[in-house]
PQR file with spaces between the fields and no chain letter, atoms N, CA, C, O and H, PARSE charges and radii, in Angstrom:
ATOM       1  N    MET     1     -25.744   16.546   16.881 -0.4000 1.5000
ATOM       2  CA   MET     1     -24.288   16.429   16.981 -0.0000 2.0000
ATOM       3  C    MET     1     -23.875   14.954   16.849  0.5500 1.7000
ATOM       4  O    MET     1     -22.875   14.635   16.206 -0.5500 1.4000
ATOM       5  N    ASN     2     -24.656   14.072   17.463 -0.4000 1.5000
ATOM       6  CA   ASN     2     -24.316   12.656   17.377 -0.0000 2.0000
ATOM       7  C    ASN     2     -24.382   12.158   15.942  0.5500 1.7000
ATOM       8  O    ASN     2     -23.505   11.419   15.493 -0.5500 1.4000
ATOM       9  H    ASN     2     -25.468   14.331   17.986  0.4000 1.0000
ATOM      10  N    ASN     3     -25.431   12.567   15.216 -0.4000 1.5000
ATOM      11  CA   ASN     3     -25.566   12.132   13.823 -0.0000 2.0000
ATOM      12  C    ASN     3     -24.395   12.640   12.994  0.5500 1.7000
ATOM      13  O    ASN     3     -23.864   11.912   12.155 -0.5500 1.4000
ATOM      14  H    ASN     3     -26.143   13.168   15.580  0.4000 1.0000
ATOM      15  N    LEU     4     -23.994   13.873   13.223 -0.4000 1.5000
ATOM      16  CA   LEU     4     -22.887   14.451   12.456 -0.0000 2.0000
ATOM      17  C    LEU     4     -21.611   13.652   12.711  0.5500 1.7000
ATOM      18  O    LEU     4     -20.855   13.375   11.780 -0.5500 1.4000
ATOM      19  H    LEU     4     -24.425   14.464   13.905  0.4000 1.0000
ATOM      20  N    GLU     5     -21.373   13.285   13.952 -0.4000 1.5000
ATOM      21  CA   GLU     5     -20.166   12.515   14.277 -0.0000 2.0000
ATOM      22  C    GLU     5     -20.206   11.152   13.575  0.5500 1.7000
ATOM      23  O    GLU     5     -19.191   10.692   13.052 -0.5500 1.4000
ATOM      24  H    GLU     5     -21.988   13.510   14.708  0.4000 1.0000
ATOM      25  N    GLY     6     -21.371   10.511   13.563 -0.4000 1.5000
ATOM      26  CA   GLY     6     -21.489    9.220   12.910 -0.0000 2.0000
ATOM      27  C    GLY     6     -21.214    9.337   11.423  0.5500 1.7000
ATOM      28  O    GLY     6     -20.551    8.478   10.841 -0.5500 1.4000
ATOM      29  H    GLY     6     -22.196   10.883   13.987  0.4000 1.0000
ATOM      30  N    VAL     7     -21.721   10.399   10.803 -0.4000 1.5000
ATOM      31  CA   VAL     7     -21.521   10.575    9.356 -0.0000 2.0000
ATOM      32  C    VAL     7     -20.048   10.841    9.067  0.5500 1.7000
ATOM      33  O    VAL     7     -19.509   10.319    8.092 -0.5500 1.4000
ATOM      34  H    VAL     7     -22.260   11.096   11.276  0.4000 1.0000
ATOM      35  N    SER     8     -19.395   11.639    9.894 -0.4000 1.5000
ATOM      36  CA   SER     8     -17.983   11.967    9.642 -0.0000 2.0000
ATOM      37  C    SER     8     -17.091   10.769    9.980  0.5500 1.7000
ATOM      38  O    SER     8     -15.985   10.652    9.454 -0.5500 1.4000
ATOM      39  H    SER     8     -19.833   12.063   10.686  0.4000 1.0000
ATOM      40  N    PHE     9     -17.567    9.885   10.852 -0.4000 1.5000
ATOM      41  CA   PHE     9     -16.766    8.720   11.248 -0.0000 2.0000
ATOM      42  C    PHE     9     -16.811    7.636   10.173  0.5500 1.7000
ATOM      43  O    PHE     9     -15.846    6.891   10.007 -0.5500 1.4000
ATOM      44  H    PHE     9     -18.466    9.980   11.279  0.4000 1.0000
ATOM      45  N    LEU    10     -17.920    7.542    9.446 -0.4000 1.5000
ATOM      46  CA   LEU    10     -18.086    6.476    8.459 -0.0000 2.0000
ATOM      47  C    LEU    10     -17.021    6.528    7.366  0.5500 1.7000
ATOM      48  O    LEU    10     -16.363    5.514    7.133 -0.5500 1.4000
ATOM      49  H    LEU    10     -18.704    8.147    9.582  0.4000 1.0000
ATOM      50  N    PRO    11     -16.817    7.662    6.683 -0.5600 1.5000
ATOM      51  CA   PRO    11     -15.807    7.696    5.624  0.2800 2.0000
ATOM      52  C    PRO    11     -14.405    7.394    6.157  0.5500 1.7000
ATOM      53  O    PRO    11     -13.593    6.787    5.458 -0.5500 1.4000
ATOM      54  N    THR    12     -14.119    7.813    7.388 -0.4000 1.5000
ATOM      55  CA   THR    12     -12.783    7.572    7.935 -0.0000 2.0000
ATOM      56  C    THR    12     -12.530    6.077    8.070  0.5500 1.7000
ATOM      57  O    THR    12     -11.471    5.591    7.672 -0.5500 1.4000
ATOM      58  H    THR    12     -14.778    8.306    7.956  0.4000 1.0000
ATOM      59  N    SER    13     -13.492    5.340    8.628 -0.4000 1.5000
ATOM      60  CA   SER    13     -13.314    3.897    8.798 -0.0000 2.0000
ATOM      61  C    SER    13     -13.238    3.218    7.436  0.5500 1.7000
ATOM      62  O    SER    13     -12.448    2.294    7.244 -0.5500 1.4000
ATOM      63  H    SER    13     -14.353    5.734    8.951  0.4000 1.0000
ATOM      64  N    THR    14     -14.057    3.675    6.491 -0.4000 1.5000
ATOM      65  CA   THR    14     -14.035    3.083    5.149 -0.0000 2.0000
ATOM      66  C    THR    14     -12.676    3.312    4.505  0.5500 1.7000
ATOM      67  O    THR    14     -12.123    2.407    3.879 -0.5500 1.4000
ATOM      68  H    THR    14     -14.699    4.426    6.647  0.4000 1.0000
ATOM      69  N    PHE    15     -12.131    4.527    4.656 -0.4000 1.5000
ATOM      70  CA   PHE    15     -10.818    4.823    4.076 -0.0000 2.0000
ATOM      71  C    PHE    15      -9.735    3.976    4.735  0.5500 1.7000
ATOM      72  O    PHE    15      -8.806    3.518    4.069 -0.5500 1.4000
ATOM      73  H    PHE    15     -12.580    5.262    5.164  0.4000 1.0000
ATOM      74  N    MET    16      -9.858    3.768    6.055 -0.4000 1.5000
ATOM      75  CA   MET    16      -8.865    2.945    6.761 -0.0000 2.0000
ATOM      76  C    MET    16      -8.908    1.518    6.241  0.5500 1.7000
ATOM      77  O    MET    16      -7.866    0.902    6.015 -0.5500 1.4000
ATOM      78  H    MET    16     -10.612    4.140    6.596  0.4000 1.0000
ATOM      79  N    ILE    17     -10.119    0.991    6.049 -0.4000 1.5000
ATOM      80  CA   ILE    17     -10.246   -0.381    5.528 -0.0000 2.0000
ATOM      81  C    ILE    17      -9.662   -0.445    4.130  0.5500 1.7000
ATOM      82  O    ILE    17      -8.963   -1.400    3.791 -0.5500 1.4000
ATOM      83  H    ILE    17     -10.965    1.491    6.233  0.4000 1.0000
ATOM      84  N    PHE    18      -9.944    0.572    3.309 -0.4000 1.5000
ATOM      85  CA   PHE    18      -9.430    0.595    1.935 -0.0000 2.0000
ATOM      86  C    PHE    18      -7.907    0.653    1.943  0.5500 1.7000
ATOM      87  O    PHE    18      -7.241   -0.031    1.165 -0.5500 1.4000
ATOM      88  H    PHE    18     -10.512    1.348    3.585  0.4000 1.0000
ATOM      89  N    GLU    19      -7.366    1.486    2.842 -0.4000 1.5000
ATOM      90  CA   GLU    19      -5.907    1.622    2.917 -0.0000 2.0000
ATOM      91  C    GLU    19      -5.273    0.303    3.354  0.5500 1.7000
ATOM      92  O    GLU    19      -4.243   -0.109    2.819 -0.5500 1.4000
ATOM      93  H    GLU    19      -7.908    2.041    3.474  0.4000 1.0000
ATOM      94  N    ARG    20      -5.897   -0.350    4.326 -0.4000 1.5000
ATOM      95  CA   ARG    20      -5.329   -1.620    4.821 -0.0000 2.0000
ATOM      96  C    ARG    20      -5.353   -2.679    3.726  0.5500 1.7000
ATOM      97  O    ARG    20      -4.385   -3.419    3.551 -0.5500 1.4000
ATOM      98  H    ARG    20      -6.733   -0.016    4.760  0.4000 1.0000
ATOM      99  N    SER    21      -6.457   -2.753    2.990 -0.4000 1.5000
ATOM     100  CA   SER    21      -6.532   -3.753    1.906 -0.0000 2.0000
ATOM     101  C    SER    21      -5.493   -3.434    0.838  0.5500 1.7000
ATOM     102  O    SER    21      -4.910   -4.338    0.238 -0.5500 1.4000
ATOM     103  H    SER    21      -7.244   -2.152    3.132  0.4000 1.0000
ATOM     104  N    LEU    22      -5.263   -2.129    0.601 -0.4000 1.5000
ATOM     105  CA   LEU    22      -4.259   -1.737   -0.388 -0.0000 2.0000
ATOM     106  C    LEU    22      -2.871   -2.172    0.069  0.5500 1.7000
ATOM     107  O    LEU    22      -2.085   -2.682   -0.728 -0.5500 1.4000
ATOM     108  H    LEU    22      -5.736   -1.395    1.088  0.4000 1.0000
ATOM     109  N    VAL    23      -2.568   -1.971    1.355 -0.4000 1.5000
ATOM     110  CA   VAL    23      -1.264   -2.371    1.894 -0.0000 2.0000
ATOM     111  C    VAL    23      -1.114   -3.887    1.819  0.5500 1.7000
ATOM     112  O    VAL    23      -0.050   -4.397    1.469 -0.5500 1.4000
ATOM     113  H    VAL    23      -3.207   -1.557    2.003  0.4000 1.0000
ATOM     114  N    ALA    24      -2.186   -4.602    2.148 -0.4000 1.5000
ATOM     115  CA   ALA    24      -2.130   -6.068    2.087 -0.0000 2.0000
ATOM     116  C    ALA    24      -1.863   -6.513    0.654  0.5500 1.7000
ATOM     117  O    ALA    24      -1.074   -7.430    0.428 -0.5500 1.4000
ATOM     118  H    ALA    24      -3.051   -4.189    2.432  0.4000 1.0000
ATOM     119  N    LEU    25      -2.510   -5.875   -0.312 -0.4000 1.5000
ATOM     120  CA   LEU    25      -2.281   -6.227   -1.719 -0.0000 2.0000
ATOM     121  C    LEU    25      -0.830   -5.978   -2.094  0.5500 1.7000
ATOM     122  O    LEU    25      -0.217   -6.794   -2.783 -0.5500 1.4000
ATOM     123  H    LEU    25      -3.151   -5.130   -0.128  0.4000 1.0000
ATOM     124  N    ALA    26      -0.277   -4.859   -1.647 -0.4000 1.5000
ATOM     125  CA   ALA    26       1.115   -4.536   -1.977 -0.0000 2.0000
ATOM     126  C    ALA    26       2.055   -5.572   -1.362  0.5500 1.7000
ATOM     127  O    ALA    26       3.016   -5.994   -2.006 -0.5500 1.4000
ATOM     128  H    ALA    26      -0.775   -4.196   -1.088  0.4000 1.0000
ATOM     129  N    VAL    27       1.787   -5.983   -0.131 -0.4000 1.5000
ATOM     130  CA   VAL    27       2.637   -6.976    0.530 -0.0000 2.0000
ATOM     131  C    VAL    27       2.572   -8.298   -0.226  0.5500 1.7000
ATOM     132  O    VAL    27       3.599   -8.935   -0.460 -0.5500 1.4000
ATOM     133  H    VAL    27       1.007   -5.640    0.392  0.4000 1.0000
ATOM     134  N    ILE    28       1.360   -8.710   -0.607 -0.4000 1.5000
ATOM     135  CA   ILE    28       1.216   -9.970   -1.356 -0.0000 2.0000
ATOM     136  C    ILE    28       1.954   -9.865   -2.679  0.5500 1.7000
ATOM     137  O    ILE    28       2.600  -10.820   -3.112 -0.5500 1.4000
ATOM     138  H    ILE    28       0.526   -8.192   -0.417  0.4000 1.0000
ATOM     139  N    HIS    29       1.861   -8.719   -3.317 -0.4000 1.5000
ATOM     140  CA   HIS    29       2.533   -8.526   -4.607 -0.0000 2.0000
ATOM     141  C    HIS    29       4.045   -8.634   -4.441  0.5500 1.7000
ATOM     142  O    HIS    29       4.723   -9.271   -5.246 -0.5500 1.4000
ATOM     143  H    HIS    29       1.337   -7.944   -2.966  0.4000 1.0000
ATOM     144  N    GLU    30       4.566   -8.004   -3.387 -0.4000 1.5000
ATOM     145  CA   GLU    30       6.016   -8.065   -3.140 -0.0000 2.0000
ATOM     146  C    GLU    30       6.447   -9.505   -2.870  0.5500 1.7000
ATOM     147  O    GLU    30       7.479   -9.945   -3.375 -0.5500 1.4000
ATOM     148  H    GLU    30       4.015   -7.487   -2.733  0.4000 1.0000
ATOM     149  N    GLN    31       5.674  -10.237   -2.085 -0.4000 1.5000
ATOM     150  CA   GLN    31       6.016  -11.636   -1.790 -0.0000 2.0000
ATOM     151  C    GLN    31       6.016  -12.451   -3.076  0.5500 1.7000
ATOM     152  O    GLN    31       6.881  -13.305   -3.273 -0.5500 1.4000
ATOM     153  H    GLN    31       4.835   -9.880   -1.675  0.4000 1.0000
ATOM     154  N    HIS    32       5.061  -12.195   -3.941 -0.4000 1.5000
ATOM     155  CA   HIS    32       4.995  -12.914   -5.215 -0.0000 2.0000
ATOM     156  C    HIS    32       6.256  -12.656   -6.035  0.5500 1.7000
ATOM     157  O    HIS    32       6.846  -13.579   -6.596 -0.5500 1.4000
ATOM     158  H    HIS    32       4.358  -11.502   -3.781  0.4000 1.0000
ATOM     159  N    ARG    33       6.660  -11.387   -6.096 -0.4000 1.5000
ATOM     160  CA   ARG    33       7.844  -11.031   -6.887 -0.0000 2.0000
ATOM     161  C    ARG    33       9.091  -11.698   -6.307  0.5500 1.7000
ATOM     162  O    ARG    33       9.910  -12.242   -7.048 -0.5500 1.4000
ATOM     163  H    ARG    33       6.181  -10.637   -5.640  0.4000 1.0000
ATOM     164  N    SER    34       9.231  -11.654   -4.989 -0.4000 1.5000
ATOM     165  CA   SER    34      10.431  -12.239   -4.367 -0.0000 2.0000
ATOM     166  C    SER    34      10.415  -13.759   -4.559  0.5500 1.7000
ATOM     167  O    SER    34      11.465  -14.369   -4.757 -0.5500 1.4000
ATOM     168  H    SER    34       8.565  -11.212   -4.388  0.4000 1.0000
ATOM     169  N    ASN    35       9.243  -14.364   -4.501 -0.4000 1.5000
ATOM     170  CA   ASN    35       9.157  -15.818   -4.704 -0.0000 2.0000
ATOM     171  C    ASN    35       9.590  -16.177   -6.121  0.5500 1.7000
ATOM     172  O    ASN    35      10.258  -17.190   -6.328 -0.5500 1.4000
ATOM     173  H    ASN    35       8.390  -13.868   -4.339  0.4000 1.0000
ATOM     174  N    ARG    36       9.218  -15.360   -7.090 -0.4000 1.5000
ATOM     175  CA   ARG    36       9.577  -15.647   -8.467 -0.0000 2.0000
ATOM     176  C    ARG    36      11.084  -15.489   -8.657  0.5500 1.7000
ATOM     177  O    ARG    36      11.700  -16.244   -9.409 -0.5500 1.4000
ATOM     178  H    ARG    36       8.675  -14.537   -6.922  0.4000 1.0000
ATOM     179  N    ASN    37      11.681  -14.505   -7.973 -0.4000 1.5000
ATOM     180  CA   ASN    37      13.127  -14.301   -8.098 -0.0000 2.0000
ATOM     181  C    ASN    37      13.897  -15.475   -7.494  0.5500 1.7000
ATOM     182  O    ASN    37      14.948  -15.866   -8.003 -0.5500 1.4000
ATOM     183  H    ASN    37      11.181  -13.891   -7.361  0.4000 1.0000
ATOM     184  N    TRP    38      13.369  -16.028   -6.412 -0.4000 1.5000
ATOM     185  CA   TRP    38      14.056  -17.160   -5.795 -0.0000 2.0000
ATOM     186  C    TRP    38      13.934  -18.365   -6.713  0.5500 1.7000
ATOM     187  O    TRP    38      14.442  -19.440   -6.393 -0.5500 1.4000
ATOM     188  H    TRP    38      12.516  -15.711   -5.998  0.4000 1.0000
């Protein structure tokens, strides 16, 4: 049971990290666009 939980937990954390990096990229992109408009 412990091994199963570890295996199911790994993809979740990886997806969370991927999602966070994606959000960070979007924020940086938006800042870049607004900076260019100014």
